[in-house]
VOBA-1610 file (N, C-alpha, C; in pm, whole numbers, padded with zeros to 5 digits, always signed):
BEGIN
Unk+00087-00131+00002Unk-00009+00005+00007Unk+00084+00120+00005Unk+00061+00230-00089Unk+00126+00330-00100Unk+00111+00434+00029Unk+00215+00487+00067Unk+00214+00600+00166Unk+00166+00725+00117Unk+00069+00781+00172Unk+00015+00913+00127Unk+00088+01016+00208Unk+00160+01106+00124Unk+00253+01205+00183Unk+00223+01356+00147Unk+00235+01432+00244Unk+00220+01575+00234Unk+00361+01629+00243Unk+00402+01721+00147Unk+00530+01793+00151Unk+00520+01944+00188Unk+00588+01987+00289Unk+00570+02120+00341Unk+00724+02181+00349Unk+00727+02278+00248Unk+00864+02351+00248Unk+00821+02494+00182Unk+00888+02590+00226Unk+00853+02731+00149Unk+00922+02752+00020Unk+01009+02653-00022Unk+01078+02674-00145Unk+01010+02575-00250Unk+00954+02622-00355Unk+00908+02541-00457Unk+00986+02451-00512Unk+01102+02482-00545Unk+01199+02403-00608Unk+01247+02280-00517Unk+01249+02294-00387Unk+01293+02189-00286Unk+01164+02099-00294Unk+01027+02149-00297Unk+00913+02069-00295Unk+00914+01981-00422Unk+00945+02035-00530Unk+00958+01957-00667Unk+01062+01854-00648Unk+01181+01881-00606Unk+01273+01773-00590Unk+01252+01667-00495Unk+01176+01698-00387Unk+01127+01582-00289Unk+01025+01499-00351Unk+00922+01583-00416Unk+00815+01516-00484Unk+00870+01399-00581Unk+00958+01437-00655Unk+01015+01337-00751Unk+01078+01226-00687Unk+01151+01247-00588Unk+01228+01127-00520Unk+01115+01047-00456Unk+01022+01101-00394Unk+00912+01025-00313Unk+00822+00959-00427Unk+00803+01006-00532Unk+00726+00928-00637Unk+00799+00817-00704Unk+00948+00835-00694Unk+01025+00725-00733Unk+01008+00616-00634Unk+01003+00638-00502Unk+00975+00542-00381Unk+00841+00483-00402Unk+00740+00515-00487Unk+00614+00451-00483Unk+00518+00541-00396Unk+00557+00654-00343Unk+00480+00738-00244Unk+00367+00820-00345Unk+00254+00841-00288Unk+00144+00906-00344Unk+00157+01045-00282Unk+00185+01161-00344Unk+00194+01292-00303Unk+00053+01353-00298Unk-00003+01370-00183Unk-00127+01407-00173Unk-00149+01576-00179Unk-00044+01639-00144Unk-00038+01784-00143Unk+00079+01849-00101Unk+00072+01973-00098Unk+00215+02058-00071Unk+00179+02183+00017Unk+00258+02229+00092Unk+00235+02347+00170Unk+00354+02431+00176Unk+00328+02573+00198Unk+00456+02658+00195Unk+00488+02730+00337Unk+00379+02718+00425Unk+00397+02788+00546Unk+00352+02699+00645Unk+00373+02738+00785Unk+00325+02646+00885Unk+00170+02646+00896Unk+00121+02754+00888Unk-00035+02751+00885Unk-00088+02661+00797Unk-00049+02676+00669Unk-00090+02604+00555Unk-00069+02459+00572Unk+00033+02419+00641Unk+00079+02278+00654Unk-00029+02224+00739Unk-00069+02280+00854Unk-00162+02246+00955Unk-00303+02217+00883Unk-00351+02310+00790Unk-00471+02312+00738Unk-00475+02210+00630Unk-00358+02191+00552Unk-00348+02078+00456Unk-00369+01923+00500Unk-00292+01923+00613Unk-00291+01794+00703Unk-00442+01760+00746Unk-00504+01865+00795Unk-00647+01844+00844Unk-00733+01814+00732Unk-00713+01871+00614Unk-00799+01855+00511Unk-00783+01730+00433Unk-00653+01678+00425Unk-00612+01573+00331Unk-00592+01442+00404Unk-00552+01444+00541Unk-00532+01332+00622Unk-00423+01228+00566Unk-00297+01288+00522Unk-00194+01217+00483Unk-00133+01100+00602Unk-00070+01000+00542Unk-00015+00907+00641Unk+00123+00971+00702Unk+00183+01039+00618Unk+00332+01103+00646Unk+00316+01264+00616Unk+00381+01340+00699Unk+00385+01477+00645Unk+00551+01509+00662Unk+00603+01534+00557Unk+00740+01586+00571Unk+00761+01748+00586Unk+00801+01787+00689Unk+00790+01933+00724Unk+00920+01994+00738Unk+00946+02099+00656Unk+01066+02190+00687Unk+01065+02254+00814Unk+01176+02265+00880Unk+01151+02333+01011Unk+01156+02483+01014Unk+01224+02533+00909Unk+01217+02690+00891Unk+01125+02727+00769Unk+00985+02752+00811Unk+00900+02811+00723Unk+00838+02940+00773Unk+00777+03020+00676Unk+00731+03143+00731Unk+00594+03104+00827Unk+00559+03213+00881Unk+00445+03195+00976Unk+00490+03127+01116Unk+00404+03023+01160Unk+00437+02969+01272Unk+00541+02864+01270Unk+00586+02830+01148Unk+00715+02765+01123Unk+00694+02608+01174Unk+00800+02535+01134Unk+00780+02388+01142Unk+00766+02330+01277Unk+00835+02395+01382Unk+00805+02355+01511Unk+00662+02346+01561Unk+00605+02467+01552Unk+00477+02480+01589Unk+00367+02400+01492Unk+00404+02381+01371Unk+00313+02316+01279Unk+00310+02160+01315Unk+00440+02118+01361Unk+00444+01968+01380Unk+00371+01940+01516Unk+00379+02030+01610Unk+00294+02031+01731Unk+00146+02006+01704Unk+00122+02092+01622Unk-00031+02119+01583Unk-00084+01983+01504Unk+00002+01957+01427Unk-00035+01813+01346Unk-00043+01695+01440Unk+00061+01704+01518Unk+00048+01587+01635Unk-00088+01592+01717Unk-00127+01717+01751Unk-00242+01723+01830Unk-00368+01705+01751Unk-00378+01752+01617Unk-00505+01738+01544Unk-00526+01626+01461Unk-00410+01569+01415Unk-00404+01450+01348Unk-00309+01353+01379Unk-00326+01292+01500Unk-00238+01207+01576Unk-00194+01076+01485Unk-00267+01039+01372Unk-00244+00928+01298Unk-00143+00986+01195Unk-00110+01106+01176Unk-00016+01147+01070Unk+00110+01147+01130Unk+00205+01064+01071Unk+00347+01065+01109Unk+00423+01173+01047Unk+00500+01247+01138Unk+00557+01365+01095Unk+00720+01342+01086Unk+00769+01373+00960Unk+00922+01364+00944Unk+00978+01505+00930Unk+01066+01539+01010Unk+01103+01678+00997Unk+01242+01689+00900Unk+01251+01791+00824Unk+01349+01829+00737Unk+01423+01953+00777Unk+01562+01934+00786Unk+01625+02061+00832Unk+01752+02062+00744Unk+01810+02174+00730Unk+01943+02211+00680Unk+02051+02190+00793Unk+02029+02179+00914Unk+02128+02167+01012Unk+02081+02053+01107Unk+02207+01987+01135Unk+02182+01874+01240Unk+02218+01917+01371Unk+02268+02040+01390Unk+02304+02087+01521Unk+02203+02162+01579Unk+02219+02218+01709Unk+02127+02316+01771Unk+02021+02242+01855Unk+01924+02318+01915Unk+01816+02260+01997Unk+01708+02202+01940Unk+01695+02220+01816Unk+01564+02172+01747Unk+01550+02020+01733Unk+01662+01930+01710Unk+01630+01788+01707Unk+01572+01754+01840Unk+01632+01788+01946Unk+01585+01757+02077Unk+01449+01797+02113Unk+01426+01927+02072Unk+01292+01971+02102Unk+01176+01897+02024Unk+01208+01882+01893Unk+01103+01820+01813Unk+01088+01671+01860Unk+01193+01584+01877Unk+01192+01459+01923Unk+01092+01448+02037Unk+01106+01554+02139Unk+01026+01547+02260Unk+00883+01558+02237Unk+00851+01621+02117Unk+00704+01640+02084Unk+00646+01506+02017Unk+00718+01426+01975Unk+00678+01297+01932Unk+00686+01279+01786Unk+00769+01356+01712Unk+00787+01333+01565Unk+00845+01211+01546Unk+00809+01151+01419Unk+00833+01007+01398Unk+00983+01005+01323Unk+01030+01106+01266Unk+01161+01103+01206Unk+01229+01230+01193Unk+01351+01246+01159Unk+01427+01364+01167Unk+01531+01348+01047Unk+01527+01436+00944Unk+01622+01403+00824Unk+01683+01540+00798Unk+01824+01542+00754Unk+01886+01664+00705Unk+01848+01659+00552Unk+01850+01780+00491Unk+01821+01792+00351Unk+01939+01735+00283Unk+02045+01724+00331Unk+02164+01677+00252Unk+02161+01526+00255Unk+02072+01460+00300Unk+02068+01299+00322Unk+02061+01249+00172Unk+02115+01133+00175Unk+02117+01047+00038Unk+01983+00995+00013Unk+01956+00960-00104Unk+01826+00902-00150Unk+01784+00760-00075Unk+01892+00681-00053Unk+01876+00572+00015Unk+01823+00590+00165Unk+01882+00703+00231Unk+01840+00717+00357Unk+01703+00777+00364Unk+01653+00859+00270Unk+01513+00894+00268Unk+01418+00789+00243Unk+01463+00699+00167Unk+01389+00567+00136Unk+01373+00490+00278Unk+01480+00471+00340Unk+01471+00401+00477Unk+01398+00467+00577Unk+01406+00611+00576Unk+01322+00686+00679Unk+01176+00664+00645Unk+01130+00678+00530Unk+01000+00660+00495Unk+00932+00521+00505Unk+01020+00434+00471Unk+00982+00291+00493Unk+00963+00256+00654Unk+01045+00303+00736Unk+01051+00283+00871Unk+00936+00345+00950Unk+00917+00479+00902Unk+00828+00565+00970Unk+00673+00501+00916Unk+00663+00456+00807Unk+00517+00405+00751Unk+00503+00284+00815Unk+00602+00223+00871Unk+00584+00087+00936Unk+00559+00105+01105Unk+00561+00232+01147Unk+00523+00276+01272Unk+00662+00293+01367Unk+00766+00296+01297Unk+00902+00290+01372Unk+00944+00449+01365Unk+01041+00489+01443Unk+01097+00618+01440Unk+01240+00611+01364Unk+01269+00718+01294Unk+01400+00727+01227Unk+01461+00868+01243Unk+01600+00875+01294Unk+01669+00986+01301Unk+01787+00976+01226Unk+01814+01073+01140Unk+01925+01059+01044Unk+02062+01034+01130Unk+02168+00982+01060Unk+02291+00943+01128Unk+02353+01058+01211Unk+02374+01172+01124Unk+02430+01283+01168Unk+02371+01348+01292Unk+02233+01343+01293Unk+02155+01392+01394Unk+02170+01313+01512Unk+02166+01185+01500Unk+02162+01084+01591Unk+02312+01105+01682Unk+02397+01118+01591Unk+02533+01128+01657Unk+02557+01263+01735Unk+02511+01368+01688Unk+02501+01489+01756Unk+02436+01477+01888Unk+02313+01421+01907Unk+02241+01393+02017Unk+02309+01316+02116Unk+02380+01201+02054Unk+02469+01123+02153Unk+02584+01188+02214Unk+02632+01271+02134Unk+02768+01342+02175Unk+02724+01454+02296Unk+02603+01508+02275Unk+02554+01597+02376Unk+02508+01537+02494Unk+02458+01418+02492Unk+02438+01329+02595Unk+02547+01280+02696Unk+02638+01244+02604Unk+02782+01205+02668Unk+02852+01328+02749Unk+02845+01440+02675Unk+02892+01557+02740Unk+02832+01581+02861Unk+02709+01569+02873Unk+02637+01582+03008Unk+02611+01742+03046Unk+02639+01817+02956Unk+02613+01963+02993Unk+02543+02038+02877Unk+02549+02156+02890Unk+02484+02246+02804Unk+02587+02287+02693Unk+02552+02239+02557Unk+02631+02271+02450Unk+02586+02382+02363Unk+02463+02423+02397Unk+02403+02517+02299Unk+02308+02618+02412Unk+02330+02745+02398Unk+02254+02823+02489Unk+02096+02827+02466Unk+02071+02782+02349Unk+01918+02765+02312Unk+01850+02662+02376Unk+01937+02564+02446Unk+01879+02444+02521Unk+01832+02505+02647Unk+01863+02621+02682Unk+01793+02674+02812Unk+01653+02695+02790Unk+01609+02714+02665Unk+01475+02757+02657Unk+01374+02618+02644Unk+01250+02662+02695Unk+01135+02556+02695Unk+01107+02557+02533Unk+01019+02464+02515Unk+00959+02447+02370Unk+00894+02568+02320Unk+00801+02630+02410Unk+00724+02750+02360Unk+00822+02874+02354Unk+00919+02880+02443Unk+01018+02998+02434Unk+01095+02969+02294Unk+01149+02844+02264Unk+01209+02826+02140Unk+01131+02866+02013Unk+01007+02819+02021Unk+00916+02867+01900Unk+00897+03013+01893Unk+00884+03100+02005Unk+00895+03241+02001Unk+01021+03296+01949Unk+01125+03245+01995Unk+01264+03277+01942Unk+01288+03252+01793Unk+01238+03143+01745Unk+01235+03104+01609Unk+01163+03218+01520Unk+01029+03262+01569Unk+00963+03351+01505Unk+01010+03492+01498Unk+01081+03526+01624Unk+01151+03651+01630Unk+01266+03672+01529Unk+01356+03570+01538Unk+01468+03570+01439Unk+01426+03567+01279Unk+01310+03533+01254Unk+01258+03515+01126Unk+01198+03655+01070Unk+01196+03745+01181Unk+01120+03865+01150Unk+00983+03890+01199Unk+00932+03811+01260Unk+00780+03822+01307Unk+00774+03924+01401Unk+00673+03986+01415Unk+00659+04116+01519Unk+00578+04052+01630Unk+00589+04108+01752Unk+00501+04067+01859Unk+00350+04037+01826Unk+00302+04140+01750Unk+00162+04106+01693Unk+00143+03979+01624Unk+00230+03963+01523Unk+00227+03838+01433Unk+00236+03718+01524Unk+00320+03719+01622Unk+00343+03601+01707Unk+00216+03585+01791Unk+00171+03701+01843Unk+00034+03688+01925Unk-00071+03627+01838Unk-00098+03672+01724Unk-00201+03610+01648Unk-00166+03453+01597Unk-00047+03431+01564Unk-00032+03295+01501Unk-00036+03196+01633Unk+00027+03225+01756Unk+00024+03127+01851Unk-00089+03145+01936Unk-00163+03241+01916Unk-00297+03258+01997Unk-00255+03290+02138Unk-00174+03382+02161Unk-00134+03437+02286Unk-00152+03585+02291Unk-00166+03635+02415Unk-00201+03777+02423Unk-00081+03847+02398Unk-00077+03961+02359Unk+00048+04053+02343Unk+00136+04071+02458Unk+00060+04060+02572Unk+00147+04072+02704Unk+00231+03948+02726Unk+00166+03847+02706Unk+00239+03729+02707Unk+00348+03711+02596Unk+00331+03742+02486Unk+00432+03755+02394Unk+00550+03836+02446Unk+00525+03948+02501Unk+00638+04041+02548Unk+00703+03970+02667Unk+00630+03896+02753Unk+00694+03817+02857Unk+00790+03723+02809Unk+00733+03632+02714Unk+00822+03537+02645Unk+00950+03617+02581Unk+00931+03720+02523Unk+01049+03783+02451Unk+01151+03828+02562Unk+01102+03883+02679Unk+01198+03918+02795Unk+01267+03808+02843Unk+01187+03699+02864Unk+01250+03577+02920Unk+01363+03513+02841Unk+01334+03521+02707Unk+01427+03454+02611Unk+01544+03539+02616Unk+01533+03665+02608Unk+01664+03743+02616Unk+01740+03725+02740Unk+01668+03720+02864Unk+01742+03691+02990Unk+01806+03560+02975Unk+01737+03459+02939Unk+01801+03333+02956Unk+01914+03313+02869Unk+01918+03370+02737Unk+02022+03366+02647Unk+02127+03479+02675Unk+02100+03558+02769Unk+02207+03665+02816Unk+02246+03748+02716Unk+02123+03783+02627Unk+02152+03899+02541Unk+02059+04007+02570Unk+02093+04128+02506Unk+02011+04244+02548Unk+01899+04288+02436Unk+01933+04268+02312Unk+01867+04314+02217Unk+01818+04218+02097Unk+01720+04243+02017Unk+01688+04154+01921Unk+01797+04120+01824Unk+01865+04224+01791Unk+01988+04212+01704Unk+02100+04105+01764Unk+02116+04116+01909Unk+02198+04008+01963Unk+02143+03878+01948Unk+02019+03865+01960Unk+01952+03731+01936Unk+01973+03681+01812Unk+01953+03756+01690Unk+01964+03726+01559Unk+02123+03675+01543Unk+02202+03742+01598Unk+02354+03707+01578Unk+02375+03555+01654Unk+02320+03554+01782Unk+02334+03427+01844Unk+02274+03308+01758Unk+02158+03332+01709Unk+02082+03229+01626Unk+02157+03189+01505Unk+02222+03286+01444Unk+02305+03258+01318Unk+02430+03164+01359Unk+02494+03207+01491Unk+02616+03145+01531Unk+02590+02991+01571Unk+02459+02969+01615Unk+02436+02832+01645Unk+02338+02767+01569Unk+02343+02801+01432Unk+02270+02748+01322Unk+02113+02726+01360Unk+02062+02826+01427Unk+01927+02822+01448Unk+01852+02871+01329Unk+01924+02959+01240Unk+01870+03019+01122Unk+01997+03050+01036Unk+01963+03102+00916Unk+02070+03131+00828Unk+02067+03280+00817Unk+02170+03347+00774Unk+02177+03484+00766Unk+02073+03546+00668Unk+02054+03478+00559Unk+01950+03529+00462Unk+01809+03511+00491Unk+01783+03440+00611Unk+01643+03406+00659Unk+01612+03504+00763Unk+01686+03596+00811Unk+01663+03681+00917Unk+01627+03818+00872Unk+01546+03878+00954Unk+01499+04018+00912Unk+01607+04117+00935
//
């Protein structure tokens, strides 16, 4: 039986490439999405077996989208796609219950293995991500300042570094403006930075985002 897959990435060229790969694997592509909000809407509309979600998308982004998919469509298995294997995102996402974690530079054979195992009800973490998580565990300490943040704080931080305003974040995450301001202050304090510009530089330094993706 073919796996029904939704592809979520804000770059059309990336979606096209992944579509071709998955079609070669015998998957049925039921839809595509370019933002976090659209991803959640399309999953709820199309009920795919698997959703491949890019972590860095406009709007609520891949982290919040994955959490909402898990909440609204628990039968949909989420595989995260990311350009970076380091940073706090793998840990935070695996804690939410995503089924897989792949880097965009993975080989065709690895994507095939991930799809096969996730479709069978297993979990799959790409080798470079698994190695990084293991090394962090062995170190037994904090290797990344963003590890100090809770899941919600990390989500707000991601939206801040992508250029979202407090009002944008308030609407997208359904939080009061006052709560968003509190989160923002708490994030800056925990990361020991004073301004949003400092936060942007820290996010780039620790591969939380890329320079061309910041406001």
